C-alpha positions as CSV (number, residue, x, y, z in Angstrom):
1,X,-95.5,29.1,23.4
2,X,-93.9,26.1,26.0
3,X,-90.9,25.0,25.4
4,X,-90.2,21.4,26.5
5,X,-88.1,21.0,29.9
6,X,-88.8,17.5,30.1
7,X,-85.1,16.1,28.8
8,X,-83.3,19.5,30.1
9,X,-81.6,19.3,33.6
10,X,-81.5,23.2,35.3
11,X,-78.0,23.7,35.5
12,X,-77.8,25.3,38.8
13,X,-79.4,21.7,40.4
14,X,-76.7,19.9,38.8
15,X,-74.2,22.0,39.9
16,X,-75.6,21.7,43.7
17,X,-76.1,18.0,43.4
18,X,-72.7,17.5,41.9
19,X,-70.9,20.0,44.2
20,X,-69.3,22.1,41.3
21,X,-68.6,25.7,40.6
22,X,-71.2,27.4,38.0
23,X,-68.6,28.6,36.1
24,X,-66.8,25.4,35.5
25,X,-70.2,24.6,33.2
26,X,-69.8,28.0,32.1
27,X,-66.6,27.2,31.0
28,X,-67.6,24.1,29.2
29,X,-69.7,26.3,27.2
30,X,-67.1,29.2,26.1
31,X,-65.0,26.6,24.9
32,X,-67.9,25.1,22.7
33,X,-67.9,21.3,24.6
34,X,-71.7,21.8,25.8
35,X,-74.6,23.5,24.6
36,X,-76.5,25.0,27.3
37,X,-80.5,25.6,26.6
38,X,-81.6,29.3,28.0
39,X,-85.2,29.6,28.9
40,X,-87.1,31.9,30.8
41,X,-83.9,33.2,32.4
42,X,-82.9,29.8,33.1
43,X,-80.3,27.7,32.2
44,X,-80.0,24.0,31.0
45,X,-78.0,21.1,30.0
46,X,-79.3,18.5,28.0
47,X,-80.2,15.1,29.0
48,X,-78.1,13.9,26.5
49,X,-75.0,15.7,27.1
50,X,-74.9,14.4,30.9
51,X,-72.5,11.3,30.2
52,X,-69.7,14.0,28.6
53,X,-70.3,16.8,31.1
54,X,-69.4,13.9,34.1
55,X,-66.7,13.0,32.3
56,X,-65.2,16.3,31.9
57,X,-65.5,17.1,35.6
58,X,-63.6,14.3,35.9
59,X,-61.1,15.3,33.9
60,X,-60.5,18.6,35.6
61,X,-61.7,18.1,39.4
62,X,-60.0,14.2,39.7
63,X,-57.0,14.8,37.1
64,X,-56.7,18.6,37.7
65,X,-56.7,19.2,33.5
66,X,-57.3,22.4,32.4
67,X,-59.9,23.4,30.3
68,X,-57.4,23.9,27.0
69,X,-56.8,20.1,28.1
70,X,-60.1,18.8,28.0
71,X,-61.0,20.7,25.0
72,X,-58.0,19.0,23.4
73,X,-59.4,15.2,25.1
74,X,-62.6,15.7,23.6
75,X,-61.4,16.9,20.8
76,X,-59.3,13.5,19.8
77,X,-61.9,11.6,22.3
78,X,-64.6,12.4,19.5
79,X,-62.1,11.8,16.4
80,X,-61.5,8.5,17.6
81,X,-64.7,7.6,17.7
82,X,-65.8,8.7,14.0
83,X,-62.4,6.7,13.3
84,X,-63.5,3.0,14.8
85,X,-67.6,3.4,13.2
86,X,-65.2,4.3,9.8
87,X,-63.4,1.4,10.6
88,X,-66.6,-1.4,11.3
89,X,-68.3,0.2,8.2
90,X,-64.9,-0.5,6.2
91,X,-64.7,-4.3,7.7
92,X,-68.2,-4.6,7.2
93,X,-67.9,-4.3,3.6
94,X,-65.1,-5.9,3.0
95,X,-67.2,-9.4,4.7
96,X,-69.5,-8.4,1.7
97,X,-66.6,-8.6,-1.4
98,X,-65.1,-11.7,0.7
99,X,-68.2,-14.3,0.2
């Protein structure tokens, strides 16, 4: 059974291209911040995770934030995101009643 690897990025290549240690990606996985796909002894990132991984890389390498900090920040950003969506939905419902 052939798995689709089209939307997957080989972690080895990602680390080489971004000049980061493989252990950083490993740590993100251990903290449950990303999902790693394993296929035929290779580890991959899903394309839709790239933006988040790059954000977390900047936090770590440019701002010197440790994994615990990245974990907290990521959860807060997700929470803010869902609250914003909720707020927009509520505002849209209110608009229906105003007219």
